[in-house]
C-alpha positions as CSV (number, residue, x, y, z in Angstrom):
1,X,-9.3,22.8,17.3
2,X,-7.5,24.5,14.5
3,X,-4.4,22.8,13.3
4,X,-1.8,23.6,10.7
5,X,-0.9,21.0,8.0
6,X,0.9,21.5,4.7
7,X,0.8,25.2,5.3
8,X,-3.0,25.2,5.7
9,X,-5.2,25.7,8.7
10,X,-7.8,23.0,9.3
11,X,-10.7,23.2,11.9
12,X,-10.8,19.5,12.8
13,X,-13.9,19.9,15.0
14,X,-15.8,21.5,12.2
15,X,-14.8,18.7,9.8
16,X,-15.6,16.1,12.4
17,X,-19.0,17.5,13.0
18,X,-19.9,16.9,9.3
19,X,-19.8,13.1,9.9
20,X,-22.3,10.9,11.7
21,X,-19.9,9.9,14.4
22,X,-20.7,8.8,17.9
23,X,-19.1,10.8,20.7
24,X,-18.0,14.4,21.2
25,X,-14.9,15.9,19.7
26,X,-12.2,16.3,22.3
27,X,-8.8,16.7,20.7
28,X,-7.2,16.0,17.3
29,X,-3.8,16.1,15.7
30,X,-1.6,14.7,12.9
31,X,-1.2,11.0,12.9
32,X,1.0,8.5,11.0
33,X,3.6,8.9,8.4
34,X,1.7,8.4,5.1
35,X,3.2,10.0,1.9
36,X,-0.1,11.0,0.2
37,X,-3.0,12.2,2.4
38,X,-3.0,14.4,5.5
39,X,-4.1,12.2,8.3
40,X,-5.4,13.1,11.8
41,X,-6.5,11.2,14.8
42,X,-9.5,12.6,16.7
43,X,-10.1,11.5,20.3
44,X,-13.6,11.7,21.7
45,X,-14.6,12.9,25.1
46,X,-16.5,9.8,26.1
47,X,-14.5,6.8,27.3
48,X,-17.1,4.3,25.8
49,X,-17.0,5.8,22.3
50,X,-14.7,5.2,19.4
51,X,-11.9,7.5,18.4
52,X,-11.6,8.4,14.7
53,X,-9.2,8.9,11.8
54,X,-9.9,12.0,9.6
55,X,-8.2,12.2,6.3
56,X,-7.9,15.2,3.9
57,X,-7.6,13.4,0.6
58,X,-5.1,14.2,-2.1
59,X,-7.2,14.7,-5.2
60,X,-4.1,15.6,-7.2
61,X,-3.0,11.9,-6.9
62,X,-6.5,10.4,-6.8
63,X,-8.3,12.3,-9.6
64,X,-11.7,10.8,-9.0
65,X,-12.5,10.8,-5.3
66,X,-16.1,9.5,-5.7
67,X,-14.9,6.5,-7.6
68,X,-12.2,5.9,-5.0
69,X,-14.7,6.1,-2.2
70,X,-17.1,3.8,-4.1
71,X,-14.4,1.1,-4.2
72,X,-13.8,1.4,-0.5
73,X,-17.5,1.4,0.4
74,X,-18.0,-1.8,-1.6
75,X,-14.9,-3.5,-0.2
76,X,-15.5,-2.7,3.4
77,X,-19.2,-3.6,3.2
78,X,-18.3,-7.0,1.7
79,X,-15.6,-7.6,4.3
80,X,-18.0,-6.6,7.1
81,X,-20.5,-9.2,6.0
82,X,-17.8,-11.8,5.8
83,X,-16.5,-11.1,9.3
84,X,-20.0,-11.1,10.7
85,X,-20.3,-14.7,9.6
86,X,-17.1,-15.7,11.5
87,X,-17.9,-16.6,15.2
88,X,-15.9,-14.5,17.6
89,X,-14.8,-11.9,15.0
90,X,-14.6,-8.2,16.0
91,X,-15.7,-6.3,12.8
92,X,-14.6,-2.9,14.1
93,X,-11.1,-4.1,14.6
94,X,-10.7,-6.6,11.8
95,X,-12.0,-4.3,9.0
96,X,-11.9,-0.6,8.3
97,X,-15.3,1.1,9.0
98,X,-16.2,4.2,7.0
99,X,-18.3,6.8,8.8
100,X,-21.0,8.3,6.5
101,X,-21.2,12.1,6.4
102,X,-24.4,14.0,7.2
103,X,-25.1,14.4,3.5
104,X,-25.3,10.6,3.2
105,X,-22.0,10.1,1.3
106,X,-18.7,8.7,2.6
107,X,-16.9,12.0,2.1
108,X,-17.4,15.7,2.3
109,X,-15.9,18.7,0.6
110,X,-14.7,21.7,2.7
111,X,-14.9,25.4,1.7
112,X,-11.8,25.0,-0.5
113,X,-13.3,22.1,-2.3
114,X,-11.0,19.6,-0.6
115,X,-12.2,16.1,0.1
116,X,-12.3,14.5,3.6
117,X,-13.4,11.1,4.9
118,X,-13.5,9.5,8.3
119,X,-12.9,6.0,9.7
120,X,-13.2,4.4,13.1
121,X,-9.8,4.4,14.8
122,X,-8.6,0.8,15.5
123,X,-7.1,1.0,19.0
124,X,-4.5,-1.2,20.6
125,X,-2.8,-2.2,17.4
126,X,0.8,-2.4,16.3
127,X,2.3,-1.4,13.0
128,X,5.8,-2.0,11.8
129,X,8.0,-0.4,9.1
130,X,10.6,-3.1,9.6
131,X,9.8,-6.7,10.3
132,X,12.2,-8.3,12.8
133,X,10.9,-11.9,13.1
134,X,9.6,-14.7,11.0
135,X,6.4,-14.8,13.1
136,X,5.5,-11.2,12.1
137,X,6.3,-12.0,8.5
138,X,4.0,-15.0,8.6
139,X,1.2,-13.0,10.1
140,X,1.6,-10.3,7.4
141,X,1.4,-12.9,4.7
142,X,-1.6,-14.5,6.2
143,X,-3.3,-11.1,6.4
144,X,-2.9,-10.3,2.8
145,X,-3.8,-13.8,1.7
146,X,-7.0,-13.7,3.7
147,X,-7.8,-10.2,2.4
148,X,-7.5,-11.5,-1.2
149,X,-9.5,-14.6,-0.5
150,X,-12.3,-12.8,1.2
151,X,-12.7,-10.5,-1.7
152,X,-12.6,-13.2,-4.3
153,X,-16.4,-13.3,-4.6
154,X,-17.1,-9.6,-4.4
155,X,-20.3,-9.2,-6.5
156,X,-21.0,-6.5,-9.2
157,X,-19.0,-4.7,-11.7
158,X,-15.2,-4.5,-11.5
159,X,-13.8,-2.0,-9.1
160,X,-12.6,1.4,-10.5
161,X,-9.0,1.9,-11.3
162,X,-8.3,4.7,-8.8
163,X,-4.8,5.2,-10.3
164,X,-4.8,3.9,-13.9
165,X,-1.8,1.7,-14.7
166,X,-0.6,1.9,-11.1
167,X,1.6,-1.2,-11.3
168,X,1.8,-1.3,-15.1
169,X,5.6,-1.4,-15.5
170,X,5.3,-0.7,-19.3
171,X,3.5,2.6,-18.6
172,X,5.9,3.4,-15.7
173,X,8.8,2.9,-18.1
174,X,7.2,5.1,-20.7
175,X,6.7,7.9,-18.2
176,X,10.2,7.4,-16.9
177,X,11.6,7.7,-20.4
178,X,9.6,10.8,-21.2
179,X,10.6,12.6,-18.0
180,X,14.2,11.5,-18.3
181,X,14.5,13.0,-21.7
182,X,12.7,16.2,-20.7
183,X,14.8,16.6,-17.5
184,X,12.5,19.2,-16.1
185,X,14.3,19.7,-12.8
186,X,17.8,19.4,-14.2
187,X,18.6,16.3,-12.2
188,X,19.4,13.6,-14.8
189,X,23.1,14.0,-14.3
190,X,22.9,13.5,-10.5
191,X,20.9,10.3,-11.1
192,X,23.1,8.7,-13.8
193,X,23.9,5.5,-12.0
194,X,20.3,4.9,-11.1
195,X,19.1,5.6,-14.6
196,X,21.6,3.0,-16.0
197,X,20.5,0.4,-13.4
198,X,16.8,1.0,-14.4
199,X,17.4,0.7,-18.1
200,X,19.5,-2.5,-17.8
201,X,16.5,-4.4,-16.3
202,X,13.6,-2.8,-18.1
203,X,12.7,-5.6,-20.5
204,X,12.8,-8.4,-18.0
205,X,10.3,-6.6,-15.8
206,X,7.5,-6.9,-18.3
207,X,6.9,-10.6,-17.9
208,X,3.9,-10.4,-15.6
209,X,2.0,-8.2,-18.0
210,X,2.9,-10.5,-20.8
211,X,1.6,-13.5,-18.9
212,X,-1.6,-11.6,-18.3
213,X,-2.1,-10.7,-22.0
214,X,-1.5,-14.4,-22.8
215,X,-4.3,-15.4,-20.4
216,X,-2.0,-17.4,-18.2
217,X,-2.7,-15.4,-15.1
218,X,-6.0,-13.7,-14.2
219,X,-6.8,-10.3,-13.0
220,X,-8.1,-10.4,-9.4
221,X,-9.1,-7.9,-6.7
222,X,-5.8,-6.8,-5.1
223,X,-4.7,-4.3,-2.6
224,X,-1.8,-2.9,-4.7
225,X,0.0,-1.2,-1.8
226,X,0.9,-4.0,0.6
227,X,3.9,-2.4,2.3
228,X,4.0,-4.0,5.8
229,X,2.9,-0.9,7.7
230,X,-0.5,-1.2,5.9
231,X,-1.1,-4.4,7.9
232,X,-2.1,-3.8,11.5
233,X,-1.2,-6.5,14.1
234,X,-2.8,-6.9,17.5
235,X,-1.1,-6.6,20.8
236,X,0.1,-10.2,20.5
237,X,1.5,-9.5,17.0
238,X,-1.3,-11.5,15.3
239,X,-2.8,-10.3,12.0
240,X,-5.6,-7.9,12.7
241,X,-6.6,-5.6,9.8
242,X,-5.4,-4.5,6.3
243,X,-5.6,-0.7,5.9
244,X,-5.1,2.0,3.3
245,X,-7.6,0.8,0.7
246,X,-7.1,3.6,-1.8
247,X,-5.5,1.4,-4.4
248,X,-7.7,-1.7,-4.0
249,X,-8.7,-2.5,-7.6
250,X,-8.1,-5.1,-10.3
251,X,-4.6,-6.4,-10.4
252,X,-2.3,-9.4,-10.5
253,X,-1.6,-11.2,-7.2
254,X,2.1,-10.7,-7.8
255,X,1.7,-7.0,-7.1
256,X,0.5,-7.6,-3.6
257,X,3.0,-10.4,-2.8
258,X,5.9,-8.4,-4.3
259,X,5.2,-5.2,-2.5
260,X,4.7,-7.0,0.8
261,X,8.1,-8.8,0.5
262,X,9.7,-5.4,-0.5
263,X,8.9,-4.2,3.0
264,X,8.4,-7.3,5.1
265,X,11.8,-8.9,4.2
266,X,13.8,-5.7,3.8
267,X,16.1,-5.5,6.9
268,X,16.5,-1.7,6.5
269,X,14.2,1.3,6.1
270,X,12.7,2.1,2.7
271,X,14.9,5.2,2.4
272,X,18.0,3.8,4.1
273,X,21.0,6.1,3.3
274,X,23.6,3.5,4.1
275,X,23.2,1.0,1.3
276,X,25.4,-1.6,3.0
277,X,22.5,-2.1,5.5
278,X,19.9,-2.9,2.7
279,X,19.2,-6.6,2.1
280,X,16.4,-9.1,1.7
281,X,16.2,-11.5,4.6
282,X,15.5,-14.9,3.0
283,X,14.1,-16.3,6.3
284,X,11.5,-13.5,6.3
285,X,10.7,-14.1,2.7
286,X,10.0,-17.8,3.5
287,X,7.9,-17.0,6.5
288,X,5.8,-14.4,4.6
289,X,5.3,-16.9,1.7
290,X,4.2,-19.6,4.1
291,X,1.5,-17.2,5.6
292,X,0.4,-16.0,2.3
293,X,0.1,-19.4,0.7
294,X,-1.8,-20.8,3.8
295,X,-4.7,-18.6,2.6
296,X,-4.3,-18.6,-1.2
297,X,-2.8,-22.0,-2.1
298,X,-6.1,-23.4,-3.3
299,X,-7.1,-20.3,-5.4
300,X,-3.9,-19.5,-7.3
301,X,-3.1,-21.3,-10.5
302,X,0.2,-22.9,-11.2
303,X,1.6,-20.0,-13.3
304,X,0.7,-17.5,-10.6
305,X,2.6,-19.7,-8.0
306,X,5.5,-20.1,-10.4
307,X,6.1,-16.4,-10.6
308,X,5.6,-15.5,-7.0
309,X,9.4,-15.5,-6.5
310,X,9.8,-13.0,-9.3
311,X,7.2,-10.7,-7.9
312,X,9.3,-9.0,-5.2
313,X,12.0,-8.1,-7.8
314,X,9.3,-6.6,-10.1
315,X,7.6,-4.5,-7.5
316,X,10.8,-3.3,-5.8
317,X,12.1,-2.3,-9.2
318,X,8.8,-0.5,-10.0
319,X,8.7,1.4,-6.7
320,X,12.4,2.4,-7.2
321,X,11.6,3.6,-10.7
322,X,8.7,5.7,-9.4
323,X,10.9,7.3,-6.8
324,X,13.6,8.0,-9.4
325,X,11.0,9.4,-11.9
326,X,9.6,11.7,-9.2
327,X,13.1,12.9,-8.3
328,X,13.9,13.7,-12.0
329,X,10.5,15.4,-12.3
330,X,11.0,17.7,-9.3
331,X,9.2,15.8,-6.5
332,X,5.6,16.2,-7.6
333,X,4.1,13.0,-6.2
334,X,5.7,11.7,-3.0
335,X,6.1,13.8,0.1
336,X,9.8,14.4,0.8
337,X,11.7,15.4,3.9
338,X,14.8,16.8,2.1
339,X,15.9,17.8,-1.4
340,X,17.3,14.4,-2.5
341,X,14.9,12.2,-0.6
342,X,13.4,10.5,-3.6
343,X,16.8,9.8,-5.0
344,X,17.8,8.3,-1.7
345,X,14.7,6.1,-1.7
346,X,15.4,5.0,-5.3
347,X,19.0,4.0,-4.4
348,X,17.9,2.0,-1.4
349,X,15.2,0.2,-3.5
350,X,17.6,-0.6,-6.3
351,X,20.0,-2.1,-3.8
352,X,17.2,-4.3,-2.5
353,X,16.6,-5.4,-6.1
354,X,20.2,-6.5,-6.3
355,X,19.9,-8.4,-3.0
356,X,16.8,-10.3,-4.4
357,X,18.7,-11.1,-7.6
358,X,21.5,-12.6,-5.6
359,X,19.1,-14.8,-3.7
360,X,16.7,-15.6,-6.6
361,X,17.4,-19.3,-7.0
362,X,16.7,-19.9,-3.3
363,X,13.5,-17.8,-3.5
364,X,12.3,-20.0,-6.4
365,X,13.1,-23.2,-4.5
366,X,11.2,-21.9,-1.4
367,X,8.1,-21.3,-3.5
368,X,8.3,-24.6,-5.2
369,X,8.6,-26.4,-1.9
370,X,5.6,-24.6,-0.4
371,X,3.4,-25.2,-3.4
């Protein structure tokens, strides 16, 4: 089957046949709503065989695909071993499974030099952009907490930084400042209010990096992109699998906790146009924190716990700053659906920061009570 994506034609069967998959290619087509890669679901002809996810990787965003894949290989192999030790676990459903290519690697390059990889498709799952109950939020927190705990003893050298300085707010602010001054797309004037908001909070947002430099919080293996739709739940809305492992690398636990709250406790969409709808639900925050700490309470130190309440403000601000920077730069990173999409995203995320600020004392109390 030949399919068009991003103005290019892809022969999905030809790509599929480069991997050591079980089953016969039947049909394939675009899948999901990711911003970065081109993702396709492939259905096999045999009822007793797995279906698969094919991804054409964005090597403009991820500069070193072999390093990225090496991280994912190590992480998934370690998680597989852990789950095999748990009675009753279903490894294919609770952990992503990379399919090796016929050349022995976990990726291939097509005739254009573009990289592709393939996973087993996890069937009968649920995924949510918006969380509508404390039970779902609790399960999300439990999933991320368990993910971090299971990787706490990953052997060997540190993982590669697949996107250097990914959550480094100091670097993000330096980039923002440079692009704002260059104004390459002539959009600074249109984003004046958002720029003012970003600059007014810039210094406060550096506290987690300062704590790390002072040795008060350790670097750990973190997911670094824990928006709620990167957590699959089963048909009973119980935690199933953490997906999208491209940014799994060394980081601070606040990055994972913060980004999860940004999506799990936001009552509106990430790019909600009507800002009056954007708010953090404190009940969902509490439920997520309960789930997360049920898996990590014994491993986090006191300073890490103390700053968990601040983490959502930091990461929501960071994501908003990235959207705003990309808008001013002319939309070179995130996929957009209309001309001002990144500005709309930035506005919604900055409004969410305000909502968190308004509820910050209560957030701090919740964390203190739980720890």
